[in-house]
KEPASE-379848 format. One line per field, with one value per atom (N, C-alpha, C): residue in three letters; x, y, z; atom name. Coordinates in nm, 3 decimals. Example, Ala and Ser with C-alpha at 12.3 -4.5 7.8 and 13.67 -1.06 7.14 Angstrom:
REM residues 2
residu = ALA, ALA, ALA, SER, SER, SER
x = 1.319, 1.230, 1.320, 1.285, 1.367, 1.290
y = -0.569, -0.450, -0.330, -0.225, -0.106, 0.003
z = 0.780, 0.780, 0.780, 0.708, 0.714, 0.787
atome = N, CA, C, N, CA, C
REM end
This chain:
REM residues 155
residu = MET, MET, MET, ARG, ARG, ARG, SER, SER, SER, TYR, TYR, TYR, ALA, ALA, ALA, VAL, VAL, VAL, LYS, LYS, LYS, LEU, LEU, LEU, ILE, ILE, ILE, ILE, ILE, ILE, VAL, VAL, VAL, GLY, GLY, GLY, VAL, VAL, VAL, LEU, LEU, LEU, LEU, LEU, LEU, ILE, ILE, ILE, LEU, LEU, LEU, SER, SER, SER, CYS, CYS, CYS, GLY, GLY, GLY, ARG, ARG, ARG, GLU, GLU, GLU, ASN, ASN, ASN, LYS, LYS, LYS, VAL, VAL, VAL, GLN, GLN, GLN, VAL, VAL, VAL, LYS, LYS, LYS, GLU, GLU, GLU, LEU, LEU, LEU, ASP, ASP, ASP, GLU, GLU, GLU, SER, SER, SER, GLU, GLU, GLU, PHE, PHE, PHE, TRP, TRP, TRP, ILE, ILE, ILE, ASP, ASP, ASP, LEU, LEU, LEU, PRO, PRO, PRO, ASP, ASP, ASP, SER, SER, SER, ILE, ILE, ILE, ASN, ASN, ASN, LEU, LEU, LEU, ASP, ASP, ASP, SER, SER, SER, THR, THR, THR, VAL, VAL, VAL, HIS, HIS, HIS, GLY, GLY, GLY, LEU, LEU, LEU, ILE, ILE, ILE, LYS, LYS, LYS, TYR, TYR, TYR, LYS, LYS, LYS, VAL, VAL, VAL, SER, SER, SER, ASP, ASP, ASP, SER, SER, SER, PRO, PRO, PRO, LEU, LEU, LEU, ASN, ASN, ASN, GLU, GLU, GLU, MET, MET, MET, ALA, ALA, ALA, ILE, ILE, ILE, HIS, HIS, HIS, LYS, LYS, LYS, GLN, GLN, GLN, TYR, TYR, TYR, THR, THR, THR, PHE, PHE, PHE, LEU, LEU, LEU, TYR, TYR, TYR, ALA, ALA, ALA, THR, THR, THR, LEU, LEU, LEU, SER, SER, SER, GLU, GLU, GLU, LYS, LYS, LYS, LYS, LYS, LYS, ILE, ILE, ILE, HIS, HIS, HIS, SER, SER, SER, PHE, PHE, PHE, GLU, GLU, GLU, ASP, ASP, ASP, LEU, LEU, LEU, LYS, LYS, LYS, GLU, GLU, GLU, MET, MET, MET, PRO, PRO, PRO, HIS, HIS, HIS, ASP, ASP, ASP, THR, THR, THR, PHE, PHE, PHE, ALA, ALA, ALA, VAL, VAL, VAL, ILE, ILE, ILE, GLU, GLU, GLU, GLU, GLU, GLU, ASN, ASN, ASN, LEU, LEU, LEU, ILE, ILE, ILE, PRO, PRO, PRO, ILE, ILE, ILE, TYR, TYR, TYR, ASP, ASP, ASP, MET, MET, MET, LYS, LYS, LYS, ILE, ILE, ILE, SER, SER, SER, GLY, GLY, GLY, ASN, ASN, ASN, SER, SER, SER, LYS, LYS, LYS, SER, SER, SER, ASN, ASN, ASN, VAL, VAL, VAL, ASP, ASP, ASP, PHE, PHE, PHE, GLN, GLN, GLN, GLY, GLY, GLY, PHE, PHE, PHE, LEU, LEU, LEU, VAL, VAL, VAL, GLN, GLN, GLN, GLN, GLN, GLN, PHE, PHE, PHE, PHE, PHE, PHE, TYR, TYR, TYR, SER, SER, SER, ILE, ILE, ILE, ASN, ASN, ASN, SER, SER, SER, ASP, ASP, ASP, SER, SER, SER, MET, MET, MET, ARG, ARG, ARG, ILE, ILE, ILE, ILE, ILE, ILE, THR, THR, THR, LYS, LYS, LYS, GLU, GLU, GLU, ARG, ARG, ARG, ARG, ARG, ARG, PHE, PHE, PHE, LYS, LYS, LYS, LYS, LYS, LYS, THR, THR, THR, ILE, ILE, ILE, LYS, LYS, LYS, VAL, VAL, VAL, ASN, ASN, ASN
x = 4.117, 4.150, 4.048, 4.008, 3.924, 3.779, 3.730, 3.597, 3.595, 3.707, 3.714, 3.701, 3.764, 3.762, 3.620, 3.551, 3.414, 3.326, 3.337, 3.254, 3.277, 3.404, 3.438, 3.382, 3.379, 3.319, 3.164, 3.099, 2.953, 2.922, 2.990, 2.972, 2.988, 3.092, 3.115, 3.004, 2.951, 2.841, 2.715, 2.687, 2.575, 2.576, 2.698, 2.719, 2.697, 2.750, 2.730, 2.583, 2.511, 2.370, 2.281, 2.319, 2.242, 2.265, 2.379, 2.415, 2.343, 2.310, 2.242, 2.098, 2.034, 1.892, 1.858, 1.752, 1.709, 1.608, 1.611, 1.513, 1.399, 1.283, 1.161, 1.049, 0.959, 0.844, 0.745, 0.710, 0.619, 0.490, 0.378, 0.254, 0.195, 0.176, 0.118, -0.024, -0.120, -0.256, -0.322, -0.429, -0.517, -0.441, -0.422, -0.367, -0.215, -0.149, -0.002, 0.051, -0.034, 0.011, 0.115, 0.207, 0.313, 0.292, 0.304, 0.295, 0.412, 0.477, 0.579, 0.520, 0.490, 0.426, 0.528, 0.544, 0.636, 0.558, 0.521, 0.442, 0.508, 0.486, 0.554, 0.500, 0.582, 0.535, 0.455, 0.470, 0.390, 0.355, 0.244, 0.202, 0.137, 0.123, 0.051, -0.097, -0.180, -0.326, -0.380, -0.330, -0.382, -0.313, -0.219, -0.145, -0.202, -0.156, -0.199, -0.087, -0.121, -0.023, 0.016, 0.139, 0.194, 0.286, 0.289, 0.381, 0.359, 0.406, 0.400, 0.367, 0.292, 0.277, 0.331, 0.410, 0.454, 0.398, 0.344, 0.281, 0.330, 0.322, 0.357, 0.249, 0.283, 0.182, 0.120, -0.015, -0.085, -0.074, -0.067, -0.077, -0.219, -0.235, -0.368, -0.441, -0.570, -0.642, -0.669, -0.681, -0.708, -0.580, -0.492, -0.370, -0.385, -0.494, -0.513, -0.567, -0.601, -0.662, -0.574, -0.566, -0.489, -0.577, -0.521, -0.592, -0.615, -0.745, -0.777, -0.738, -0.788, -0.755, -0.747, -0.679, -0.666, -0.666, -0.744, -0.748, -0.719, -0.647, -0.605, -0.627, -0.701, -0.724, -0.694, -0.658, -0.635, -0.737, -0.815, -0.918, -0.868, -0.841, -0.781, -0.843, -0.826, -0.871, -0.764, -0.767, -0.685, -0.787, -0.800, -0.910, -0.869, -0.931, -0.913, -1.003, -1.111, -1.202, -1.147, -1.158, -1.103, -1.202, -1.149, -1.230, -1.195, -1.294, -1.280, -1.308, -1.384, -1.422, -1.427, -1.432, -1.446, -1.576, -1.678, -1.810, -1.799, -1.722, -1.699, -1.633, -1.538, -1.461, -1.558, -1.648, -1.742, -1.830, -1.852, -1.936, -1.870, -1.743, -1.671, -1.600, -1.554, -1.479, -1.352, -1.320, -1.206, -1.158, -1.038, -0.984, -0.955, -0.955, -0.924, -0.800, -0.702, -0.581, -0.562, -0.491, -0.470, -0.317, -0.292, -0.152, -0.089, 0.037, 0.114, 0.211, 0.257, 0.337, 0.278, 0.341, 0.288, 0.248, 0.323, 0.295, 0.330, 0.309, 0.340, 0.226, 0.182, 0.064, 0.108, 0.093, 0.123, 0.006, 0.038, -0.060, -0.033, -0.141, -0.122, -0.253, -0.229, -0.334, -0.437, -0.399, -0.498, -0.505, -0.630, -0.653, -0.712, -0.687, -0.734, -0.882, -0.957, -1.104, -1.112, -1.143, -1.146, -1.055, -1.060, -0.983, -0.908, -0.876, -0.804, -0.659, -0.573, -0.427, -0.401, -0.420, -0.386, -0.339, -0.329, -0.288, -0.406, -0.373, -0.474, -0.416, -0.503, -0.456, -0.472, -0.368, -0.380, -0.419, -0.539, -0.591, -0.684, -0.701, -0.793, -0.769, -0.804, -0.801, -0.741, -0.661, -0.607, -0.707, -0.773, -0.873, -0.820, -0.807, -0.762, -0.881, -0.910, -1.009, -0.938, -0.960, -0.902, -1.022, -1.002, -1.100, -1.049, -1.129, -1.092, -1.194, -1.149, -1.243, -1.275, -1.403, -1.451, -1.476, -1.551, -1.575, -1.598, -1.646, -1.659, -1.759, -1.856, -1.957, -1.972, -1.875, -1.880, -1.747, -1.741, -1.624, -1.645, -1.537, -1.539, -1.458, -1.512, -1.441, -1.417, -1.294, -1.260, -1.201, -1.245, -1.201, -1.127, -1.006, -0.933, -0.917, -0.942, -0.937, -0.824, -0.725, -0.618, -0.619, -0.618, -0.626, -0.487, -0.475, -0.350, -0.373, -0.271, -0.287, -0.149, -0.138, -0.017, -0.060, -0.015, -0.046, 0.046, -0.018, 0.057, 0.017, 0.119, 0.098, 0.057, -0.041, -0.085, -0.032, 0.036, 0.091, -0.001
y = -1.471, -1.414, -1.463, -1.592, -1.648, -1.586, -1.567, -1.505, -1.358, -1.290, -1.149, -1.153, -1.246, -1.258, -1.292, -1.386, -1.422, -1.303, -1.223, -1.104, -1.000, -0.990, -0.897, -0.934, -1.066, -1.119, -1.096, -1.117, -1.100, -0.950, -0.861, -0.722, -0.680, -0.733, -0.699, -0.750, -0.872, -0.928, -0.843, -0.798, -0.717, -0.580, -0.528, -0.395, -0.410, -0.517, -0.537, -0.561, -0.637, -0.660, -0.535, -0.450, -0.325, -0.220, -0.226, -0.129, -0.167, -0.288, -0.330, -0.303, -0.252, -0.225, -0.098, -0.097, 0.015, 0.097, 0.229, 0.313, 0.340, 0.287, 0.308, 0.350, 0.432, 0.467, 0.353, 0.294, 0.183, 0.228, 0.196, 0.217, 0.084, 0.059, -0.071, -0.046, -0.114, -0.103, -0.237, -0.247, -0.366, -0.494, -0.574, -0.705, -0.707, -0.599, -0.587, -0.589, -0.547, -0.534, -0.428, -0.445, -0.344, -0.275, -0.137, -0.045, 0.043, 0.068, 0.163, 0.278, 0.392, 0.502, 0.605, 0.631, 0.730, 0.846, 0.937, 1.056, 1.172, 1.297, 1.406, 1.428, 1.483, 1.510, 1.637, 1.727, 1.848, 1.880, 1.949, 1.997, 2.136, 2.202, 2.324, 2.298, 2.383, 2.360, 2.334, 2.405, 2.391, 2.286, 2.209, 2.114, 1.976, 1.892, 1.746, 1.660, 1.543, 1.455, 1.340, 1.308, 1.202, 1.118, 0.988, 0.902, 0.756, 0.673, 0.530, 0.464, 0.352, 0.268, 0.130, 0.075, -0.059, -0.130, -0.249, -0.323, -0.462, -0.521, -0.660, -0.746, -0.839, -0.918, -1.015, -1.023, -1.120, -1.256, -1.345, -1.493, -1.527, -1.636, -1.682, -1.719, -1.667, -1.700, -1.852, -1.918, -2.063, -2.130, -2.174, -2.226, -2.364, -2.433, -2.566, -2.563, -2.438, -2.424, -2.331, -2.357, -2.272, -2.149, -2.032, -1.914, -1.915, -1.902, -1.897, -1.759, -1.654, -1.514, -1.434, -1.317, -1.227, -1.088, -1.001, -0.857, -0.776, -0.668, -0.579, -0.433, -0.355, -0.216, -0.138, -0.015, 0.075, 0.188, 0.203, 0.309, 0.406, 0.536, 0.630, 0.771, 0.849, 0.985, 1.070, 1.202, 1.300, 1.386, 1.372, 1.439, 1.461, 1.563, 1.585, 1.489, 1.444, 1.357, 1.221, 1.159, 1.027, 0.923, 0.815, 0.703, 0.586, 0.506, 0.394, 0.261, 0.272, 0.147, 0.181, 0.075, 0.087, 0.150, 0.129, 0.192, 0.343, 0.392, 0.536, 0.592, 0.525, 0.575, 0.590, 0.497, 0.500, 0.628, 0.677, 0.793, 0.924, 0.929, 1.052, 1.047, 1.161, 1.161, 1.083, 0.989, 0.908, 0.871, 0.823, 0.770, 0.625, 0.566, 0.418, 0.403, 0.319, 0.293, 0.147, 0.107, -0.035, -0.068, -0.192, -0.244, -0.241, -0.188, -0.194, -0.308, -0.347, -0.468, -0.546, -0.657, -0.745, -0.672, -0.575, -0.510, -0.359, -0.298, -0.152, -0.082, 0.029, 0.106, 0.250, 0.307, 0.451, 0.536, 0.649, 0.746, 0.879, 0.924, 1.040, 1.128, 1.257, 1.355, 1.352, 1.321, 1.327, 1.471, 1.517, 1.649, 1.640, 1.742, 1.747, 1.778, 1.702, 1.738, 1.823, 1.951, 2.053, 2.168, 2.278, 2.390, 2.463, 2.393, 2.456, 2.417, 2.506, 2.476, 2.411, 2.283, 2.204, 2.066, 1.982, 1.842, 1.768, 1.691, 1.594, 1.454, 1.356, 1.219, 1.163, 1.105, 1.012, 0.878, 0.838, 0.717, 0.641, 0.516, 0.430, 0.283, 0.205, 0.059, -0.003, -0.105, -0.191, -0.308, -0.337, -0.444, -0.546, -0.673, -0.785, -0.886, -0.933, -1.035, -1.157, -1.268, -1.397, -1.484, -1.531, -1.618, -1.763, -1.857, -1.999, -2.070, -2.158, -2.245, -2.363, -2.375, -2.488, -2.608, -2.582, -2.689, -2.608, -2.680, -2.614, -2.501, -2.500, -2.392, -2.310, -2.315, -2.227, -2.176, -2.056, -1.987, -1.952, -1.949, -1.899, -1.770, -1.659, -1.532, -1.490, -1.457, -1.409, -1.269, -1.173, -1.037, -1.000, -0.942, -0.896, -0.744, -0.667, -0.523, -0.484, -0.404, -0.355, -0.208, -0.150, -0.003, 0.055, 0.180, 0.256, 0.397, 0.475, 0.617, 0.682, 0.796, 0.886, 1.031, 1.099, 1.242, 1.326, 1.424, 1.518, 1.661, 1.746, 1.888, 1.967, 2.053, 2.134, 2.276, 2.331, 2.472, 2.571
z = 2.562, 2.430, 2.326, 2.333, 2.234, 2.244, 2.364, 2.389, 2.335, 2.348, 2.295, 2.143, 2.076, 1.933, 1.885, 1.957, 1.922, 1.937, 2.045, 2.062, 1.956, 1.912, 1.805, 1.672, 1.648, 1.525, 1.523, 1.636, 1.646, 1.626, 1.688, 1.667, 1.521, 1.458, 1.319, 1.230, 1.252, 1.173, 1.192, 1.316, 1.343, 1.272, 1.271, 1.201, 1.052, 0.995, 0.847, 0.814, 0.896, 0.872, 0.884, 0.985, 1.000, 0.896, 0.840, 0.727, 0.598, 0.578, 0.458, 0.444, 0.545, 0.547, 0.467, 0.389, 0.315, 0.397, 0.382, 0.455, 0.354, 0.382, 0.303, 0.396, 0.340, 0.420, 0.415, 0.534, 0.532, 0.610, 0.559, 0.625, 0.652, 0.781, 0.822, 0.879, 0.825, 0.862, 0.866, 0.931, 0.937, 0.951, 0.851, 0.861, 0.842, 0.887, 0.880, 0.736, 0.644, 0.502, 0.493, 0.399, 0.380, 0.246, 0.259, 0.145, 0.150, 0.030, 0.015, -0.068, -0.002, -0.070, -0.112, -0.242, -0.294, -0.347, -0.254, -0.288, -0.224, -0.268, -0.198, -0.062, 0.027, 0.164, 0.177, 0.079, 0.077, -0.069, -0.090, -0.221, -0.212, -0.323, -0.333, -0.351, -0.302, -0.303, -0.443, -0.545, -0.674, -0.764, -0.709, -0.791, -0.782, -0.863, -0.865, -0.803, -0.757, -0.693, -0.794, -0.802, -0.883, -0.798, -0.816, -0.744, -0.772, -0.679, -0.697, -0.560, -0.571, -0.456, -0.491, -0.400, -0.416, -0.296, -0.313, -0.200, -0.194, -0.079, -0.064, -0.124, -0.207, -0.279, -0.179, -0.186, -0.095, -0.140, -0.047, -0.073, -0.110, -0.178, -0.207, -0.077, -0.062, 0.060, 0.072, -0.045, -0.039, -0.090, 0.001, -0.045, -0.117, -0.084, -0.147, -0.288, -0.335, -0.477, -0.556, -0.688, -0.774, -0.818, -0.825, -0.868, -1.015, -1.058, -1.198, -1.258, -1.184, -1.224, -1.096, -1.107, -0.992, -1.043, -0.977, -1.016, -0.890, -0.916, -0.805, -0.847, -0.762, -0.784, -0.660, -0.676, -0.564, -0.575, -0.473, -0.459, -0.356, -0.400, -0.314, -0.318, -0.212, -0.209, -0.143, -0.164, -0.097, -0.022, 0.107, 0.183, 0.323, 0.386, 0.527, 0.609, 0.547, 0.615, 0.629, 0.751, 0.772, 0.718, 0.660, 0.618, 0.707, 0.736, 0.822, 0.758, 0.643, 0.573, 0.421, 0.346, 0.202, 0.162, 0.241, 0.218, 0.242, 0.341, 0.361, 0.235, 0.187, 0.061, -0.055, -0.074, -0.189, -0.183, -0.066, -0.050, -0.077, -0.105, -0.131, -0.265, -0.316, -0.446, -0.424, -0.518, -0.514, -0.658, -0.664, -0.788, -0.781, -0.897, -0.908, -0.993, -0.936, -1.010, -1.026, -1.134, -1.161, -1.150, -1.135, -1.126, -1.270, -1.274, -1.405, -1.403, -1.291, -1.273, -1.160, -1.117, -1.018, -0.889, -0.849, -0.722, -0.727, -0.842, -0.857, -0.915, -0.852, -0.901, -0.910, -1.032, -1.050, -0.999, -0.931, -0.888, -0.973, -1.034, -1.120, -1.121, -1.138, -1.153, -1.037, -0.919, -0.807, -0.757, -0.732, -0.679, -0.542, -0.462, -0.324, -0.329, -0.248, -0.230, -0.107, -0.131, -0.028, -0.075, 0.008, -0.043, 0.077, 0.176, 0.290, 0.284, 0.337, 0.350, 0.480, 0.481, 0.603, 0.555, 0.648, 0.611, 0.552, 0.443, 0.388, 0.396, 0.394, 0.394, 0.258, 0.203, 0.090, 0.154, 0.127, 0.195, 0.105, 0.139, 0.067, 0.089, -0.011, 0.001, -0.126, -0.093, -0.204, -0.202, -0.316, -0.316, -0.416, -0.369, -0.449, -0.456, -0.582, -0.595, -0.657, -0.589, -0.624, -0.685, -0.803, -0.865, -0.870, -0.814, -0.812, -0.892, -0.988, -1.066, -0.982, -0.948, -0.867, -0.964, -1.068, -1.163, -1.296, -1.406, -1.534, -1.536, -1.446, -1.456, -1.323, -1.233, -1.121, -1.075, -1.018, -0.965, -0.828, -0.750, -0.613, -0.617, -0.561, -0.561, -0.414, -0.379, -0.246, -0.265, -0.184, -0.191, -0.066, -0.082, 0.030, 0.018, 0.125, 0.129, 0.231, 0.183, 0.277, 0.272, 0.391, 0.413, 0.413, 0.361, 0.368, 0.392, 0.440, 0.459, 0.471, 0.416, 0.432, 0.438, 0.531, 0.547, 0.461, 0.388, 0.300, 0.346, 0.359, 0.393, 0.271, 0.285, 0.172, 0.198, 0.104, 0.120, 0.051
atome = N, CA, C, N, CA, C, N, CA, C, N, CA, C, N, CA, C, N, CA, C, N, CA, C, N, CA, C, N, CA, C, N, CA, C, N, CA, C, N, CA, C, N, CA, C, N, CA, C, N, CA, C, N, CA, C, N, CA, C, N, CA, C, N, CA, C, N, CA, C, N, CA, C, N, CA, C, N, CA, C, N, CA, C, N, CA, C, N, CA, C, N, CA, C, N, CA, C, N, CA, C, N, CA, C, N, CA, C, N, CA, C, N, CA, C, N, CA, C, N, CA, C, N, CA, C, N, CA, C, N, CA, C, N, CA, C, N, CA, C, N, CA, C, N, CA, C, N, CA, C, N, CA, C, N, CA, C, N, CA, C, N, CA, C, N, CA, C, N, CA, C, N, CA, C, N, CA, C, N, CA, C, N, CA, C, N, CA, C, N, CA, C, N, CA, C, N, CA, C, N, CA, C, N, CA, C, N, CA, C, N, CA, C, N, CA, C, N, CA, C, N, CA, C, N, CA, C, N, CA, C, N, CA, C, N, CA, C, N, CA, C, N, CA, C, N, CA, C, N, CA, C, N, CA, C, N, CA, C, N, CA, C, N, CA, C, N, CA, C, N, CA, C, N, CA, C, N, CA, C, N, CA, C, N, CA, C, N, CA, C, N, CA, C, N, CA, C, N, CA, C, N, CA, C, N, CA, C, N, CA, C, N, CA, C, N, CA, C, N, CA, C, N, CA, C, N, CA, C, N, CA, C, N, CA, C, N, CA, C, N, CA, C, N, CA, C, N, CA, C, N, CA, C, N, CA, C, N, CA, C, N, CA, C, N, CA, C, N, CA, C, N, CA, C, N, CA, C, N, CA, C, N, CA, C, N, CA, C, N, CA, C, N, CA, C, N, CA, C, N, CA, C, N, CA, C, N, CA, C, N, CA, C, N, CA, C, N, CA, C, N, CA, C, N, CA, C, N, CA, C, N, CA, C, N, CA, C, N, CA, C, N, CA, C, N, CA, C, N, CA, C, N, CA, C, N, CA, C, N, CA, C, N, CA, C, N, CA, C, N, CA, C, N, CA, C, N, CA, C, N, CA, C, N, CA, C, N, CA, C, N, CA, C, N, CA, C, N, CA, C, N, CA, C, N, CA, C, N, CA, C, N, CA, C, N, CA, C, N, CA, C, N, CA, C, N, CA, C, N, CA, C, N, CA, C, N, CA, C, N, CA, C
REM end
């Protein structure tokens, strides 16, 4: 009787824990960075894209040193062409977005590069620069690039 009660309690706890999870779209790329991309799943060819990206904040690459300054930018494109590196992205039309809160970036007025009614990828890189003060006249800068991608259907 006691083992039956223990099993029932364990099943109940597991059910409660599984019901508390939120369903979010996550895109995991490269270093297992997490992005929550809130953009439409489909758009019309002549319309613009609006939405939000929320990302997991990176830890300082140098844990033993305090960050003097930190800058974060999102470089993105809406294109059929696949990008594999930040250098590839620089060679095509793209937009740059900045953080409005610690880990929230608004996406606005993005247009599709191309004119066919097929799938396009909202893709690009989140680039973070960490500035560390070494002494009164020198800084150390470390840059982290994280890739993301979401496919959008064009009507």
